[in-house]
N, C-alpha and C positions, 0 to 999 in steps of 0.2 A: 504494500500500499504505499503511495506517495505520501509526502509530508503535507502537502496542501490539499489532500483529499479529505472531505469531512465525512465523518461517520454519522449515519442517521440514528435518531433515537427510536428505540423499539416501541411500537404501539402498545404492546402489552405493558411496558413499564409506565406509560401514561395512564392506561386503564387501571393499574394497580393503585396509583396515587389518587385518581379520581374516585375509585370505589371507597378508599379510606376516608377521603374528604366528604363524600356523601354521608358516610356513617356519622361524622361529626356534626353535620348539619341536622341529620335525622335525631341525634341525641338532644340537641338543643330544642327541636321541635317537640320531643316527647313531653317536655315539662310545660311548654306553652299551649299545646293543643289538648293534651291529656286523652289522646286518640289510641284506642287499642290497635288500630291498623298501623299507626306510626311506630309504636312500640314493637310490634312484630316485624315490621320492615326493618327497623334499626337492628334487631337481634340477628336477622337474616344477613343483612349487610355486613355486620361486625364479624360474623364468622367467615362469610365468604372473602371479606378482605384480608383475612389471616392466610387463606389458601392461595390468593392470587400471586403475592410476590415470589415464591419459589417457582411457580409455574412460569411466570414472567421471566425470571432469570434463566430458566432452562431454554425457553424460546429465544431469548435475546442472545445467549451464547451460541445457539445452533445457527443463527443467521448473522453472527458477528456484528451486532449493533451496540449502541451505547444505551445507558439507562440505569445504571447501578445506583447513582444517587437518588433517583426517583424511587427505586425499589426500596432502598434503606429508608427513605422518608415514609413510604407506605407501611413498611414493618412498624415503625414507631407509631404512626397514627392508628394502624389497625390493632396494635397491642393495647393502645389507649381505648379504643372502641370495645374491645373484648373485656378489658378491665371494667369499663362502665357497666356492661351487661351484667357481669357478675356481682359487682358492688352495688349497683343501684336496683337491679331487678331480681336478685336471688338472695337466698339465706345461706349460701355456700360460703366456706371459710374464705377469707381474704387472699390467702396464699394461692388459691386456685385461680384468682383474677390475674395473677402474673404469668399464668401458663400461655396466654396468647402471645406474649413477647417470646417466651422460651420455645414454644412449638414452632412459631413462624421463623424465629432466628435460627434455630437448628436446622429445620428443613431448607431454609434458604442457603444455609452454608453448605449443606450436602447436595444441592441441586447442581446438576450438570447439563450441559448441552445435549448429551447423548439420550437424555429422558424425552426429548422432543424429536418426533420423526423427521428425519432429513431426506431431502432429495439428493440423489447421486448425481454428480456432475460428470460429464464426459469431456473434460478439458485436459489440456496439456499442462505441463509444468509451469509454463508462464501464463496460464489461464486464458489464453487468447486463441489457440488453435486447437481444434479437436484432434486427438491422436488415436488411430485405430491400427491395430496390429495387423500384419499380413503374414500368412503362413506360406510365403514363398521367398526365395533368396532375393534380397533387394539388389536392384540394378546400380550401376555407378551413377546413372542420372537421378535415381531416387535419392542417394546419399548426397549428391551435389546440391540439388534443389530442395530436398527435404519435402518432396511431394507427399501428399497424403490421399491420393485418389482411391476410390473404392475399387477392389480387385474381385475377381470371380471366386475368391476364397473368403468372401465377406462372412463374418460370423453370423450364426443363427440367433434368434431371439427367442427366449422362453417366457413363460407367464410372469416370472418375477422381474422381466426387463433386463436381466444381467446378460451381457454379451458372453457367449461361449463359442468355442470353436468346433466345427463339425468333425474335424479330423485331428489326429495327434501328430501332425507334422511339426518340426521345429519352427518356433515363431521367432520373428524379428521385429525390432522397434521400427515403426514406419517413420520416425523422426530422424534417427541417426544410423539405422541399420544394424545395431548390436544384436547379437543372438541373445535370446531371453530364456531363462529357465522356466519350469513350471511354477505357478502360483506366485509370481512376482507381482508387486504393486506398482514399482516404479522402475524405470530403465536404469541400470547401473552405470551406464556411460553418460546420458544427457539428462537424466532426472525426469523424463517425460512420464506422466501417469499412464499406466498400462490398463487398457480396457479388456476385461475378460481373461486377464492372465491366470 
């Protein structure tokens, strides 16, 4: 990534802060309206706002976006909302009120980008040119130009959309021509991502 390139904020990070902020507004409305519907809605939003930050982090990490500060802010506010639910609306011990911050903080710390389903990319090492392997010996012209044309030994596609080779001939990198072993993820010579290796 270039230095002048800006990273976008994850939409999930913004949603997590908004959900927590809505909880604070609903808490203040609980005492001014004395409505059962507002009480119930506040309780639901308080619990949901504790769940959102770890989910937001997992999604944010999977798409390489920013938003960590918003998620931390939402954990603080969501913990306060949960605290208010326990303190103001139940007769449970006050120590249970702190569980909102603890549960949300621990699950946030453990959240990883791998929790979120990711789309597989079919891109080369420099992320600009798709690299497809060929099961034929590369020609001198292929090596000189770095051509990536489709050959008659193009891989088949299965239900899971992974590329696999129909035959077991030795395979070569279509970017640099290096002979590749079985089950490699990247070319050992040029670093290009191997598709279906």
